[in-house]
C-alpha positions in Angstrom: 0.2 0.0 0.2 1.5 3.2 -0.8 2.4 5.5 2.0 0.4 8.5 0.4 -3.2 6.8 0.9 -2.4 5.4 4.5 -4.0 7.2 7.3 -3.0 7.1 10.9 -5.6 8.0 13.4 -5.3 8.2 17.4 -8.1 6.6 19.4 -8.9 6.3 23.0 -8.3 2.9 25.3 -11.5 1.9 26.8 -12.8 -1.2 28.3 -13.9 -2.0 25.1 -10.3 -2.3 23.4 -7.9 -2.8 26.3 -7.6 -6.4 25.0 -6.2 -5.2 21.6 -3.9 -3.1 23.7 -2.6 -6.3 25.6 -2.1 -8.2 22.7 0.1 -5.6 21.0 2.2 -4.5 24.3 2.7 -8.6 24.3 4.0 -8.6 20.5 6.2 -5.5 20.9 7.6 -5.5 24.3 10.0 -8.1 25.6 8.4 -7.3 29.1 4.9 -8.3 30.3 2.7 -5.8 32.0 0.1 -7.1 34.9 -3.1 -6.3 35.5 -2.8 -3.2 37.6 -0.8 -1.6 34.3 -4.0 -2.0 32.1 -6.4 -1.0 35.4 -4.1 2.4 35.5 -4.3 2.6 31.5 -7.9 3.0 31.6 -7.9 5.7 34.4 -5.3 8.0 32.5 -7.9 9.4 29.8 -5.9 11.3 27.1 -2.5 10.2 28.6 -3.2 6.7 26.3 -4.2 6.0 23.1 -4.3 3.5 20.7 -2.8 3.7 17.1 -4.8 2.8 13.8 -3.3 2.5 10.8 -6.2 2.3 8.3 -8.1 1.3 10.7 -6.4 -1.5 12.0 -4.5 -1.1 15.7 -0.7 -1.2 14.8 0.5 0.9 18.1 -0.4 2.6 21.4 1.3 5.0 23.6 0.5 5.1 27.7 2.0 7.4 30.1 1.5 8.8 33.8 2.2 11.8 35.4 5.0 11.5 37.8 5.6 13.7 40.8 8.9 13.7 42.6 11.4 15.6 43.7 9.3 18.9 43.5 8.8 18.6 39.7 5.8 17.3 37.3 7.0 15.0 34.6 5.4 13.2 31.8 6.2 9.1 32.0 6.1 7.3 28.6 5.4 3.7 30.1 4.9 2.2 26.8 5.3 3.7 23.2 5.5 0.9 20.4 4.3 -0.2 16.9 4.3 -3.3 15.3 7.1 -3.7 13.1 5.5 -3.8 9.7 3.9 -0.7 10.3 7.5 1.3 11.7 8.4 3.7 9.3 4.9 4.8 8.2 4.5 8.1 11.1 2.9 5.8 13.7 5.5 6.7 16.3 5.5 10.0 15.5 1.9 10.5 15.7 2.2 8.7 19.3 4.9 11.1 20.0 3.5 14.1 18.7 0.3 13.5 21.1 2.6 13.1 24.1 4.4 16.5 23.1 0.7 18.0 22.4 -0.3 17.1 25.8 2.8 18.4 27.5 2.8 21.7 25.6 -1.2 22.6 26.2 -0.6 21.5 29.6 2.1 24.0 30.1 2.9 22.7 33.5 5.4 19.5 32.6 8.8 19.9 33.4 10.1 17.1 31.5 9.2 14.3 29.6 11.0 10.9 30.3 10.9 6.9 29.6 13.3 4.0 30.5 14.7 2.1 27.0 16.5 -0.8 27.1 20.2 0.0 26.1 20.2 -2.4 23.0 17.2 -0.5 21.4 19.2 1.7 18.9 16.5 2.1 16.8 14.3 3.4 19.3 17.1 5.7 21.0 17.6 7.2 17.5 14.2 7.9 17.1 13.8 9.6 20.4 16.9 11.7 19.9 15.2 13.1 16.8 12.4 14.7 18.9 15.2 16.3 21.5 15.5 13.4 24.0 19.0 12.7 25.6 20.2 10.2 27.7 20.3 11.5 31.3 21.1 8.2 33.4 21.7 4.3 33.2 20.0 2.4 35.3 21.6 -1.1 35.7 19.4 -4.4 36.4 16.6 -2.0 35.8 15.0 -5.3 34.0 14.4 -8.6 35.6 13.6 -11.0 33.0 15.3 -9.6 29.8 19.3 -9.1 28.5 20.7 -6.5 28.5 18.9 -5.5 31.6 20.0 -2.2 31.8 18.2 0.5 30.7 18.7 4.5 29.7 16.8 6.7 30.9 15.5 9.6 28.1 14.6 13.2 29.0 13.3 15.9 27.2 13.5 19.0 28.9 10.6 21.2 28.8 11.7 24.1 30.9 14.1 25.5 28.3 13.2 26.9 24.7 13.5 24.3 21.8 
């Protein structure tokens, strides 16, 4: 299918489609998320979205507000896309949604996430949007190798 005719839309995650998110996460990510994760996703409303490519669920983003040390940050818990649909703008659409939320809210100091150190493709993707490695957490992941994770952050307190 030519990219010009492809359509990427975002939709809400609800009790009626949460199973699609579970299946997507099982395919995309090397870790398993528990039921509490999915219960929390249903509570965050606009901070979690499914991505549809010509009406097929192919990606998702799930965020939460993180209040620590006197700062208010947006934490990207998951942002992923099925392999065959990468390079069609799905990830960009999902991350643009997160950036728009932070911009319209105006009260976030930063956006951050954890990324397995071997995931160079995702690292390059986030760097294009101004994310920087600010820390490395050793043994962050319990059941996958490599177990270390980068902490990536986009500072929203400075003009970009």
